N, CA, C and O atoms as a Tinker XYZ file with bonds, in Angstrom:
   280  protein
     1  N     78.110000   88.557000   37.595000    73     2
     2  CA    79.560000   89.307000   37.012000    64     1     3
     3  C     80.500000   88.109000   36.152000    63     2     4     5
     4  O     80.652000   86.955000   36.554000    81     3
     5  N     80.905000   88.501000   35.268000    73     3     6
     6  CA    81.881000   87.415000   34.639000    64     5     7
     7  C     83.032000   87.764000   35.251000    63     6     8     9
     8  O     83.061000   88.726000   36.019000    81     7
     9  N     84.032000   87.076000   35.000000    73     7    10
    10  CA    85.609000   87.273000   35.344000    64     9    11
    11  C     86.301000   88.084000   34.645000    63    10    12    13
    12  O     87.363000   88.563000   35.045000    81    11
    13  N     85.706000   88.365000   33.365000    73    11    14
    14  CA    86.328000   89.784000   32.496000    64    13    15
    15  C     86.145000   91.015000   32.913000    63    14    16    17
    16  O     86.668000   92.083000   32.597000    81    15
    17  N     85.125000   90.645000   33.857000    73    15    18
    18  CA    84.698000   92.161000   34.438000    64    17    19
    19  C     85.122000   92.563000   35.802000    63    18    20    21
    20  O     84.891000   93.608000   36.411000    81    19
    21  N     85.611000   91.795000   36.057000    73    19    22
    22  CA    86.170000   92.205000   37.637000    64    21    23
    23  C     87.753000   92.479000   37.400000    63    22    24    25
    24  O     88.630000   91.859000   36.796000    81    23
    25  N     87.720000   93.903000   38.279000    73    23    26
    26  CA    88.977000   94.306000   38.125000    64    25    27
    27  C     89.449000   94.684000   39.523000    63    26    28    29
    28  O     88.771000   95.427000   40.233000    81    27
    29  N     90.871000   94.056000   40.001000    73    27    30
    30  CA    91.224000   94.856000   41.394000    64    29    31
    31  C     91.843000   95.673000   41.156000    63    30    32    33
    32  O     92.500000   95.649000   40.115000    81    31
    33  N     91.910000   97.052000   42.272000    73    31    34
    34  CA    92.607000   98.093000   41.902000    64    33    35
    35  C     93.467000   98.010000   43.697000    63    34    36    37
    36  O     94.329000   98.840000   43.989000    81    35
    37  N     93.211000   97.354000   44.285000    73    35    38
    38  CA    94.046000   97.280000   45.571000    64    37    39
    39  C     94.858000   95.842000   45.434000    63    38    40    41
    40  O     94.574000   94.914000   44.676000    81    39
    41  N     95.733000   95.905000   46.194000    73    39    42
    42  CA    96.339000   94.332000   46.702000    64    41    43
    43  C     96.355000   94.409000   48.245000    63    42    44    45
    44  O     96.825000   95.410000   48.785000    81    43
    45  N     95.874000   93.421000   48.946000    73    43    46
    46  CA    96.005000   93.479000   50.614000    64    45    47
    47  C     97.135000   92.303000   51.057000    63    46    48    49
    48  O     97.333000   91.322000   50.339000    81    47
    49  N     97.819000   92.515000   52.277000    73    47    50
    50  CA    98.917000   91.644000   52.374000    64    49    51
    51  C     98.441000   91.281000   54.019000    63    50    52    53
    52  O     98.060000   92.269000   54.647000    81    51
    53  N     98.433000   90.213000   54.621000    73    51    54
    54  CA    98.261000   90.194000   56.031000    64    53    55
    55  C     99.762000   89.140000   56.351000    63    54    56    57
    56  O    100.175000   88.080000   55.880000    81    55
    57  N    100.257000   90.124000   57.424000    73    55    58
    58  CA   101.463000   89.734000   58.182000    64    57    59
    59  C    101.194000   89.116000   59.599000    63    58    60    61
    60  O    100.480000   89.535000   60.510000    81    59
    61  N    102.153000   87.745000   59.495000    73    59    62
    62  CA   102.066000   87.006000   60.645000    64    61    63
    63  C    103.179000   87.082000   61.371000    63    62    64    65
    64  O    104.229000   86.642000   60.903000    81    63
    65  N    103.126000   87.744000   62.836000    73    63    66
    66  CA   103.796000   88.243000   63.580000    64    65    67
    67  C    104.318000   87.191000   64.745000    63    66    68    69
    68  O    103.837000   86.064000   64.863000    81    67
    69  N    105.213000   87.635000   65.462000    73    67    70
    70  CA   105.459000   86.627000   66.679000    64    69    71
    71  C    105.150000   87.191000   67.963000    63    70    72    73
    72  O    105.577000   88.345000   67.929000    81    71
    73  N    104.610000   86.953000   69.106000    73    71    74
    74  CA   104.620000   87.500000   70.079000    64    73    75
    75  C    106.076000   87.528000   70.789000    63    74    76    77
    76  O    106.758000   86.508000   70.892000    81    75
    77  N    106.460000   88.722000   71.239000    73    75    78
    78  CA   108.115000   88.695000   71.998000    64    77    79
    79  C    107.669000   88.904000   73.335000    63    78    80    81
    80  O    108.376000   88.479000   74.249000    81    79
    81  N    106.518000   89.541000   73.605000    73    79    82
    82  CA   106.353000   89.686000   75.392000    64    81    83
    83  C    105.669000   88.866000   76.149000    63    82    84    85
    84  O    105.435000   89.039000   77.345000    81    83
    85  N    105.303000   87.882000   75.431000    73    83    86
    86  CA   104.815000   86.790000   76.169000    64    85    87
    87  C    105.913000   85.404000   76.483000    63    86    88    89
    88  O    106.983000   85.241000   75.897000    81    87
    89  N    105.458000   84.667000   77.338000    73    87    90
    90  CA   106.375000   83.306000   77.476000    64    89    91
    91  C    105.667000   82.431000   76.594000    63    90    92    93
    92  O    104.459000   82.631000   76.468000    81    91
    93  N    106.294000   81.340000   75.856000    73    91    94
    94  CA   106.189000   80.238000   75.163000    64    93    95
    95  C    104.979000   79.964000   75.104000    63    94    96    97
    96  O    104.277000   80.072000   74.099000    81    95
    97  N    104.555000   79.496000   76.437000    73    95    98
    98  CA   103.209000   78.680000   76.650000    64    97    99
    99  C    102.021000   79.447000   76.669000    63    98   100   101
   100  O    100.903000   79.043000   76.348000    81    99
   101  N    102.454000   81.043000   77.227000    73    99   102
   102  CA   101.004000   81.633000   76.729000    64   101   103
   103  C    100.883000   81.934000   75.418000    63   102   104   105
   104  O     99.786000   82.019000   74.866000    81   103
   105  N    102.192000   82.148000   74.728000    73   103   106
   106  CA   101.917000   82.504000   73.490000    64   105   107
   107  C    101.447000   81.461000   72.686000    63   106   108   109
   108  O    101.209000   81.900000   71.561000    81   107
   109  N    101.168000   80.035000   72.805000    73   107   110
   110  CA   100.543000   79.004000   72.545000    64   109   111
   111  C     99.204000   79.001000   72.459000    63   110   112   113
   112  O     98.594000   78.243000   71.706000    81   111
   113  N     98.753000   79.695000   73.086000    73   111   114
   114  CA    97.131000   79.650000   73.937000    64   113   115
   115  C     96.526000   80.607000   73.130000    63   114   116   117
   116  O     95.320000   80.469000   72.924000    81   115
   117  N     97.267000   81.799000   72.496000    73   115   118
   118  CA    96.775000   83.226000   72.009000    64   117   119
   119  C     96.625000   83.208000   70.459000    63   118   120   121
   120  O     97.375000   82.466000   69.825000    81   119
   121  N     95.969000   83.756000   69.991000    73   119   122
   122  CA    96.160000   83.637000   67.972000    64   121   123
   123  C     97.495000   84.524000   68.212000    63   122   124   125
   124  O     97.712000   85.204000   69.215000    81   123
   125  N     98.322000   84.385000   67.119000    73   123   126
   126  CA    99.384000   84.968000   66.929000    64   125   127
   127  C     99.035000   86.574000   66.078000    63   126   128   129
   128  O     98.210000   86.729000   65.178000    81   127
   129  N     99.967000   87.676000   66.706000    73   127   130
   130  CA    99.172000   89.030000   66.092000    64   129   131
   131  C     99.505000   89.014000   64.081000    63   130   132   133
   132  O    100.416000   88.519000   63.418000    81   131
   133  N     98.503000   89.655000   63.771000    73   131   134
   134  CA    98.936000   90.112000   62.560000    64   133   135
   135  C     98.344000   91.353000   62.223000    63   134   136   137
   136  O     97.344000   91.845000   62.745000    81   135
   137  N     99.128000   91.886000   61.189000    73   135   138
   138  CA    98.893000   93.119000   60.457000    64   137   139
   139  C     98.511000   93.088000   59.127000    63   138   140   141
   140  O     99.150000   92.389000   58.340000    81   139
   141  N     97.762000   93.605000   58.839000    73   139   142
   142  CA    96.791000   94.150000   57.127000    64   141   143
   143  C     97.379000   95.137000   56.568000    63   142   144   145
   144  O     97.359000   96.131000   57.294000    81   143
   145  N     97.899000   95.291000   55.579000    73   143   146
   146  CA    98.260000   96.297000   54.972000    64   145   147
   147  C     97.805000   96.059000   53.372000    63   146   148   149
   148  O     97.727000   94.983000   52.779000    81   147
   149  N     97.538000   97.370000   52.880000    73   147   150
   150  CA    96.837000   97.536000   51.289000    64   149   151
   151  C     97.750000   98.760000   50.536000    63   150   152   153
   152  O     98.385000   99.740000   50.925000    81   151
   153  N     97.442000   98.131000   49.244000    73   151   154
   154  CA    98.043000   99.148000   48.647000    64   153   155
   155  C     97.720000   99.166000   47.256000    63   154   156   157
   156  O     97.410000   98.095000   46.733000    81   155
   157  N     97.743000  100.305000   46.512000    73   155   158
   158  CA    97.074000  100.241000   44.975000    64   157   159
   159  C     97.782000   99.614000   44.087000    63   158   160   161
   160  O     98.972000   99.917000   43.990000    81   159
   161  N     97.246000   98.638000   43.269000    73   159   162
   162  CA    97.940000   97.685000   42.184000    64   161   163
   163  C     98.428000   98.690000   41.256000    63   162   164   165
   164  O     97.817000   99.617000   40.725000    81   163
   165  N    100.047000   98.215000   41.129000    73   163   166
   166  CA   100.488000   98.697000   40.155000    64   165   167
   167  C    102.109000   98.888000   40.408000    63   166   168   169
   168  O    102.732000   98.705000   41.454000    81   167
   169  N    102.686000   99.397000   38.875000    73   167   170
   170  CA   104.144000   99.037000   39.307000    64   169   171
   171  C    104.875000  100.154000   39.813000    63   170   172   173
   172  O    104.885000  101.284000   39.326000    81   171
   173  N    105.500000   99.748000   40.847000    73   171   174
   174  CA   106.268000  100.830000   41.668000    64   173   175
   175  C    107.451000  101.531000   40.823000    63   174   176   177
   176  O    108.230000  100.807000   40.204000    81   175
   177  N    107.584000  102.852000   40.793000    73   175   178
   178  CA   108.211000  103.293000   40.084000    64   177   179
   179  C    109.688000  103.544000   40.449000    63   178   180   181
   180  O    110.000000  104.275000   41.390000    81   179
   181  N    110.390000  103.047000   39.837000    73   179   182
   182  CA   112.103000  102.500000   40.566000    64   181   183
   183  C    112.815000  104.223000   40.360000    63   182   184   185
   184  O    112.352000  105.148000   39.693000    81   183
   185  N    113.801000  104.195000   41.022000    73   183   186
   186  CA   114.451000  105.117000   41.328000    64   185   187
   187  C    115.079000  105.925000   39.940000    63   186   188   189
   188  O    115.009000  107.140000   39.757000    81   187
   189  N    115.674000  104.979000   39.069000    73   187   190
   190  CA   116.278000  105.284000   37.250000    64   189   191
   191  C    115.177000  106.567000   37.148000    63   190   192   193
   192  O    115.218000  107.791000   37.018000    81   191
   193  N    114.245000  105.581000   37.279000    73   191   194
   194  CA   112.594000  106.239000   36.342000    64   193   195
   195  C    112.237000  107.816000   37.151000    63   194   196   197
   196  O    111.771000  108.774000   36.534000    81   195
   197  N    112.553000  107.836000   38.584000    73   195   198
   198  CA   111.830000  108.561000   39.185000    64   197   199
   199  C    112.635000  109.822000   38.776000    63   198   200   201
   200  O    112.102000  110.907000   38.544000    81   199
   201  N    113.983000  109.577000   38.708000    73   199   202
   202  CA   115.270000  110.552000   38.276000    64   201   203
   203  C    114.887000  111.346000   36.750000    63   202   204   205
   204  O    114.929000  112.548000   36.486000    81   203
   205  N    114.575000  110.397000   36.046000    73   203   206
   206  CA   114.358000  110.595000   34.321000    64   205   207
   207  C    113.083000  111.650000   34.478000    63   206   208   209
   208  O    113.200000  112.756000   33.949000    81   207
   209  N    111.759000  111.291000   35.263000    73   207   210
   210  CA   110.996000  112.038000   35.541000    64   209   211
   211  C    111.228000  113.724000   35.863000    63   210   212   213
   212  O    110.880000  114.803000   35.384000    81   211
   213  N    112.020000  113.220000   36.957000    73   211   214
   214  CA   112.208000  114.790000   37.466000    64   213   215
   215  C    113.598000  115.653000   36.591000    63   214   216   217
   216  O    113.851000  116.842000   36.789000    81   215
   217  N    114.200000  114.963000   35.845000    73   215   218
   218  CA   114.699000  115.761000   34.653000    64   217   219
   219  C    113.795000  116.531000   33.849000    63   218   220   221
   220  O    113.755000  117.730000   33.572000    81   219
   221  N    112.882000  115.280000   33.457000    73   219   222
   222  CA   112.238000  115.937000   32.399000    64   221   223
   223  C    110.795000  117.147000   32.867000    63   222   224   225
   224  O    109.970000  117.690000   32.132000    81   223
   225  N    110.893000  117.185000   33.647000    73   223   226
   226  CA   109.668000  118.292000   34.166000    64   225   227
   227  C    110.262000  119.949000   33.625000    63   226   228   229
   228  O    109.526000  120.907000   33.386000    81   227
   229  N    111.675000  119.933000   33.534000    73   227   230
   230  CA   112.102000  121.081000   33.508000    64   229   231
   231  C    112.033000  121.438000   31.974000    63   230   232   233
   232  O    112.142000  122.640000   31.731000    81   231
   233  N    111.875000  120.614000   30.931000    73   231   234
   234  CA   111.634000  120.420000   29.711000    64   233   235
   235  C    109.706000  120.977000   29.457000    63   234   236   237
   236  O    109.330000  121.623000   28.479000    81   235
   237  N    109.064000  120.650000   30.258000    73   235   238
   238  CA   107.906000  120.685000   30.317000    64   237   239
   239  C    107.079000  122.405000   30.133000    63   238   240   241
   240  O    107.322000  123.262000   30.983000    81   239
   241  N    106.348000  122.641000   29.218000    73   239   242
   242  CA   106.021000  124.082000   29.213000    64   241   243
   243  C    105.064000  124.046000   30.110000    63   242   244   245
   244  O    104.302000  123.117000   30.381000    81   243
   245  N    105.184000  125.743000   30.834000    73   243   246
   246  CA   104.351000  126.118000   31.942000    64   245   247
   247  C    102.827000  126.087000   31.912000    63   246   248   249
   248  O    101.952000  125.668000   32.671000    81   247
   249  N    102.869000  126.810000   30.511000    73   247   250
   250  CA   101.221000  127.183000   30.141000    64   249   251
   251  C    101.000000  126.583000   28.911000    63   250   252   253
   252  O    101.938000  126.177000   28.224000    81   251
   253  N     99.710000  126.483000   28.537000    73   251   254
   254  CA    99.662000  125.766000   27.184000    64   253   255
   255  C    100.205000  126.619000   26.211000    63   254   256   257
   256  O    100.399000  127.831000   26.317000    81   255
   257  N    100.577000  125.430000   24.663000    73   255   258
   258  CA   101.042000  126.273000   24.017000    64   257   259
   259  C     99.919000  127.062000   23.035000    63   258   260   261
   260  O     98.801000  126.585000   22.840000    81   259
   261  N    100.329000  128.213000   22.501000    73   259   262
   262  CA    99.372000  128.713000   21.608000    64   261   263
   263  C     99.569000  128.876000   20.345000    63   262   264   265
   264  O    100.503000  129.525000   19.874000    81   263
   265  N     98.785000  128.355000   19.768000    73   263   266
   266  CA    98.711000  128.038000   18.588000    64   265   267
   267  C     98.448000  129.614000   16.875000    63   266   268   269
   268  O     97.285000  129.908000   16.600000    81   267
   269  N     99.228000  130.083000   16.331000    73   267   270
   270  CA    98.789000  130.941000   15.919000    64   269   271
   271  C     97.430000  130.998000   15.171000    63   270   272   273
   272  O     96.696000  130.018000   15.298000    81   271
   273  N     97.079000  131.880000   14.521000    73   271   274
   274  CA    95.659000  131.843000   13.649000    64   273   275
   275  C     96.432000  131.503000   12.241000    63   274   276   277
   276  O     97.577000  131.914000   12.055000    81   275
   277  N     95.626000  130.610000   11.122000    73   275   278
   278  CA    96.475000  130.433000    9.960000    64   277   279
   279  C     96.129000  131.113000    8.791000    63   278   280
   280  O     96.820000  130.992000    7.780000    81   279
C-alpha cells in the first residue's frame, strides 16, 4: 500500500503517570502507570460554532421542500 492510500481515522495518545501510593524506591523498580486514549481524527467544534449551529437549527425545514408541478 502506498503512502497516498493510507488514511488515519483515529488518533491515539499514551499518557505516562506517576505512582502516588508507592515509595520512591518501589516506584523505581516497577514500570510507570500508563493510560491510552483514542479519539476520532477531526477538528473539534468550538463553543462559538456550536452556538451558531444551534441557532441555525431553527431555520431548517422539518420536512422536504415540495416542488410544485411545472
